[in-house]
KETOR-57311 format. One record per residue (C-alpha): residue in three letters; x, y, z. Coordinates in steps of 0.1 Angstrom, whole numbers, padded with zeros to 4 digits, m for minus. Layout:
! residues N
SITE res    px    py    pz
SITE ALA     X     Y     Z
...
This chain:
! residues 311
SITE res    px    py    pz
SITE MET m0125 m0149  0267
SITE SER m0133 m0133  0298
SITE GLU m0167 m0109  0299
SITE GLU m0142 m0079  0301
SITE HIS m0135 m0086  0266
SITE LYS m0159 m0104  0240
SITE THR m0140 m0090  0211
SITE ARG m0104 m0093  0195
SITE CYS m0084 m0067  0180
SITE GLY m0046 m0066  0169
SITE PHE m0024 m0056  0135
SITE ALA m0015 m0077  0108
SITE ALA  0012 m0067  0088
SITE VAL  0013 m0071  0051
SITE LEU  0052 m0076  0036
SITE GLY  0064 m0082  0000
SITE ALA  0085 m0070 m0028
SITE PRO  0073 m0041 m0049
SITE ASN  0042 m0051 m0072
SITE ALA  0036 m0084 m0051
SITE GLY  0001 m0067 m0049
SITE LYS  0002 m0061 m0013
SITE SER m0025 m0031 m0015
SITE THR m0047 m0049 m0036
SITE LEU m0047 m0078 m0009
SITE VAL m0055 m0052  0020
SITE ASN m0083 m0036 m0002
SITE ALA m0096 m0069 m0008
SITE LEU m0097 m0076  0030
SITE VAL m0109 m0047  0040
SITE GLY m0135 m0049  0014
SITE SER m0130 m0012  0003
SITE LYS m0103  0008 m0010
SITE VAL m0076  0022  0015
SITE SER m0046  0020 m0004
SITE ILE m0037  0030 m0040
SITE VAL m0027  0009 m0068
SITE SER m0012  0009 m0101
SITE PRO  0013 m0015 m0121
SITE LYS  0043  0005 m0113
SITE VAL  0063 m0007 m0084
SITE GLN  0068  0009 m0050
SITE THR  0036  0033 m0055
SITE THR  0030  0027 m0019
SITE ARG  0051  0048 m0001
SITE MET  0037  0047  0036
SITE ALA  0023  0021  0058
SITE VAL m0014  0025  0053
SITE ARG m0039  0011  0078
SITE GLY m0068 m0009  0067
SITE VAL m0097 m0018  0092
SITE ALA m0116 m0052  0088
SITE ILE m0139 m0069  0107
SITE THR m0140 m0107  0107
SITE GLY m0165 m0125  0135
SITE ASP m0155 m0108  0167
SITE ALA m0122 m0096  0157
SITE GLN m0110 m0063  0145
SITE ILE m0080 m0067  0124
SITE ILE m0061 m0035  0113
SITE PHE m0039 m0046  0082
SITE VAL m0011 m0023  0077
SITE ASP  0001 m0021  0041
SITE THR  0037 m0017  0038
SITE PRO  0057 m0002  0012
SITE GLY  0077 m0030 m0010
SITE ILE  0106 m0039  0006
SITE PHE  0136 m0036 m0021
SITE LYS  0175 m0027 m0018
SITE PRO  0171  0011 m0014
SITE ARG  0193  0038 m0035
SITE ARG  0177  0070 m0025
SITE ARG  0168  0085  0010
SITE LEU  0128  0086 m0001
SITE ASP  0139  0048 m0009
SITE ARG  0153  0042  0028
SITE ALA  0122  0059  0047
SITE MET  0100  0036  0028
SITE VAL  0120  0004  0038
SITE ASN  0123  0014  0071
SITE ALA  0086  0021  0075
SITE ALA  0079 m0015  0058
SITE TRP  0100 m0031  0086
SITE SER  0088 m0011  0115
SITE GLY  0051 m0021  0105
SITE ALA  0061 m0057  0109
SITE GLY  0079 m0051  0141
SITE ASP  0050 m0038  0154
SITE ALA  0024 m0062  0142
SITE ASP  0010 m0095  0159
SITE VAL  0005 m0111  0126
SITE VAL  0031 m0111  0095
SITE LEU  0016 m0120  0061
SITE LEU  0046 m0122  0033
SITE ILE  0029 m0120 m0004
SITE VAL  0045 m0129 m0031
SITE ASP  0041 m0124 m0074
SITE SER  0042 m0163 m0078
SITE PRO  0039 m0160 m0119
SITE GLU  0071 m0137 m0114
SITE LEU  0090 m0158 m0090
SITE ALA  0081 m0192 m0110
SITE ALA  0094 m0178 m0143
SITE HIS  0122 m0156 m0132
SITE PRO  0138 m0177 m0097
SITE ASP  0169 m0152 m0099
SITE GLY  0148 m0120 m0110
SITE LEU  0144 m0089 m0087
SITE ALA  0114 m0100 m0071
SITE ALA  0130 m0135 m0060
SITE ARG  0158 m0112 m0048
SITE ASP  0139 m0088 m0028
SITE THR  0117 m0121 m0013
SITE ARG  0147 m0133 m0001
SITE MET  0158 m0103  0015
SITE ILE  0123 m0103  0035
SITE VAL  0127 m0141  0044
SITE GLU  0163 m0132  0056
SITE GLY  0148 m0102  0074
SITE LEU  0120 m0122  0094
SITE LYS  0148 m0148  0101
SITE LYS  0172 m0126  0118
SITE ALA  0141 m0107  0138
SITE GLU  0129 m0144  0147
SITE ARG  0093 m0136  0132
SITE LYS  0069 m0162  0119
SITE ALA  0047 m0154  0090
SITE ALA  0018 m0164  0068
SITE LEU  0029 m0171  0030
SITE ILE  0004 m0158  0005
SITE LEU  0009 m0169 m0030
SITE ASN m0007 m0144 m0053
SITE LYS m0018 m0140 m0090
SITE ILE m0021 m0178 m0091
SITE ASP m0051 m0176 m0115
SITE GLY m0038 m0190 m0147
SITE MET m0007 m0204 m0132
SITE LYS m0003 m0242 m0138
SITE ARG m0002 m0269 m0108
SITE THR  0032 m0280 m0119
SITE ASP  0047 m0244 m0117
SITE LEU  0033 m0236 m0085
SITE LEU  0038 m0266 m0062
SITE PRO  0077 m0267 m0062
SITE LEU  0073 m0228 m0056
SITE VAL  0054 m0233 m0025
SITE GLU  0079 m0264 m0018
SITE LYS  0107 m0243 m0019
SITE LEU  0096 m0209  0001
SITE ASN  0081 m0234  0030
SITE ALA  0115 m0251  0032
SITE GLU  0126 m0217  0046
SITE GLY  0111 m0231  0079
SITE ILE  0094 m0198  0090
SITE PHE  0060 m0197  0075
SITE GLU  0030 m0210  0101
SITE ALA  0005 m0213  0071
SITE THR  0003 m0208  0032
SITE PHE m0023 m0197  0014
SITE MET m0025 m0193 m0025
SITE VAL m0049 m0163 m0036
SITE SER m0059 m0139 m0063
SITE ALA m0057 m0107 m0043
SITE LEU m0074 m0088 m0075
SITE LYS m0103 m0115 m0079
SITE GLY m0107 m0121 m0046
SITE GLU m0105 m0158 m0045
SITE HIS m0094 m0173 m0010
SITE VAL m0090 m0139  0004
SITE LYS m0117 m0145  0031
SITE ASP m0094 m0175  0040
SITE VAL m0066 m0155  0050
SITE ALA m0090 m0132  0072
SITE GLU m0102 m0157  0090
SITE TRP m0068 m0170  0098
SITE VAL m0055 m0137  0109
SITE ALA m0085 m0132  0129
SITE ALA m0081 m0163  0150
SITE ARG m0048 m0150  0157
SITE MET m0060 m0118  0172
SITE ARG m0058 m0109  0212
SITE PRO m0087 m0106  0231
SITE GLY m0091 m0068  0235
SITE PRO m0115 m0037  0229
SITE TRP m0118 m0025  0191
SITE LEU m0095  0001  0183
SITE TYR m0118  0018  0155
SITE PRO m0154  0025  0150
SITE GLU m0174 m0004  0131
SITE ASP m0177  0015  0102
SITE GLN m0142  0031  0097
SITE ALA m0123  0015  0070
SITE ALA m0089  0031  0069
SITE ASP m0069  0050  0091
SITE ILE m0055  0080  0069
SITE PRO m0064  0117  0075
SITE SER m0089  0126  0045
SITE ARG m0065  0154  0030
SITE LEU m0037  0124  0028
SITE LEU m0059  0101  0011
SITE ALA m0072  0123 m0014
SITE ALA m0035  0134 m0027
SITE GLU m0028  0095 m0025
SITE ILE m0059  0092 m0050
SITE THR m0045  0119 m0072
SITE ARG m0011  0104 m0074
SITE GLU m0026  0068 m0083
SITE LYS m0046  0086 m0112
SITE LEU m0012  0102 m0120
SITE TYR  0009  0070 m0120
SITE LEU m0015  0053 m0136
SITE ARG m0022  0080 m0167
SITE LEU  0018  0085 m0171
SITE HIS  0035  0053 m0156
SITE ASP  0055  0048 m0187
SITE GLU  0063  0084 m0193
SITE LEU  0068  0100 m0161
SITE PRO  0096  0084 m0136
SITE TYR  0092  0083 m0099
SITE ALA  0101  0123 m0100
SITE SER  0064  0134 m0088
SITE THR  0046  0135 m0055
SITE VAL  0010  0152 m0046
SITE GLU  0003  0176 m0018
SITE THR m0030  0187 m0004
SITE GLU m0028  0224  0002
SITE LYS m0063  0234  0009
SITE TRP m0091  0216  0020
SITE GLU m0122  0240  0023
SITE GLU m0154  0226  0036
SITE ARG m0184  0241  0023
SITE LYS m0218  0254  0035
SITE ASP m0237  0229  0010
SITE GLY m0218  0197  0021
SITE SER m0192  0196 m0007
SITE VAL m0156  0203  0001
SITE LYS m0130  0220 m0023
SITE ILE m0098  0203 m0027
SITE ASP m0067  0223 m0039
SITE GLN m0037  0198 m0049
SITE VAL m0003  0207 m0062
SITE ILE  0015  0178 m0084
SITE PHE  0054  0184 m0078
SITE VAL  0080  0173 m0104
SITE GLU  0118  0177 m0099
SITE ARG  0125  0191 m0132
SITE GLU  0111  0217 m0156
SITE GLY  0107  0193 m0187
SITE GLN  0087  0169 m0165
SITE LYS  0056  0196 m0161
SITE PRO  0043  0194 m0197
SITE ILE  0044  0157 m0195
SITE VAL  0018  0161 m0166
SITE LEU  0001  0190 m0183
SITE GLY m0003  0174 m0218
SITE LYS m0013  0195 m0248
SITE GLY m0037  0220 m0241
SITE GLY m0038  0207 m0201
SITE ARG m0057  0178 m0210
SITE THR m0037  0153 m0194
SITE VAL m0039  0170 m0161
SITE LYS m0074  0174 m0167
SITE THR m0078  0139 m0173
SITE ILE m0063  0131 m0142
SITE GLY m0082  0156 m0124
SITE GLU m0114  0140 m0134
SITE LEU m0108  0106 m0124
SITE ALA m0095  0114 m0089
SITE ARG m0126  0138 m0084
SITE LYS m0148  0112 m0092
SITE GLU m0132  0083 m0069
SITE MET m0131  0110 m0039
SITE GLU m0166  0116 m0043
SITE GLU m0172  0077 m0041
SITE ILE m0149  0074 m0011
SITE PHE m0161  0105  0008
SITE GLY m0199  0104  0001
SITE ARG m0199  0138 m0010
SITE ARG m0195  0161 m0041
SITE VAL m0158  0176 m0045
SITE HIS m0148  0205 m0062
SITE LEU m0108  0193 m0071
SITE PHE m0084  0219 m0087
SITE LEU m0048  0207 m0098
SITE PHE m0019  0227 m0100
SITE VAL  0016  0215 m0114
SITE LYS  0049  0233 m0100
SITE VAL  0086  0223 m0103
SITE ARG  0104  0216 m0069
SITE GLU  0137  0199 m0076
SITE ASN  0146  0187 m0038
SITE TRP  0108  0175 m0026
SITE ALA  0123  0140 m0021
SITE ASN  0147  0154  0004
SITE GLU  0125  0177  0021
SITE ARG  0119  0168  0060
SITE GLU  0089  0184  0058
SITE HIS  0071  0160  0032
SITE TYR  0083  0135  0045
SITE ARG  0064  0141  0081
SITE GLU  0035  0147  0056
SITE MET  0035  0109  0048
SITE GLY  0039  0096  0082
SITE LEU  0078  0085  0073
SITE GLU  0110  0087  0094
SITE PHE  0137  0113  0077
SITE PRO  0165  0091  0074
SITE GLU  0198  0111  0081
SITE GLY  0226  0112  0059
SITE GLU  0235  0115  0017
SITE ASN  0207  0115 m0006
């Protein structure tokens, strides 16, 4: 390594089927929360960059939306963002839900994983295989899965991890760090994510919305930060709108006497205060906007390309 570049830097894209654990892995690799997590598939809607430092290497992990067979315009935008993240990356990590693939070899997760593998083959991209959620799995179930996936011939390395518990995540970070190119760091040493505060705040609220209502509310909601007001005492006042597609969904979000939206707001505010390191005054409003998923402006705010054509 030359005197000019005693540091290394690069991008690592994390791909996987919906709910494989991409956001949990990125949060574990970065060491702080940069991506929202929920049990609901397709929670991540845009590529989020988490910044980690391992030795002399700065790694920008790109948490991509899950790759699946798209049906709507928003689905297509999410899948396009995932493939774009992989195409621009120095390293690609493919994470799989090991128990799901072992139990349902012909299920949706297996189908989506196969689609990703075929896409990587077509692009002639190598990747590292991350078998996630291995805690509790029997070795007799895990090893055949490892053998089957490695037979694809595109994996440079294989890691067995529990992203939720942080087990063996350090091994992944060190492997990725060794493959970063000589060059200056792109972000300050204390920066953990490349996402605007207004957008991160909206994502935090959307996570709480999903966690609170993931069984009752379909993928018909989004959150936007309408106003961000810096106050003289160092606190911030944030006005956000939860948009739903139909009038009948509004009472679900509000809850009886407004209790549900109040709980969502309290949980979101507490997490924002932890992440932003200051007092937050959060005000939530619920509105109906039937066609939000087809509005070009909404895609621009999320950093997604607007797919042309039918919905």
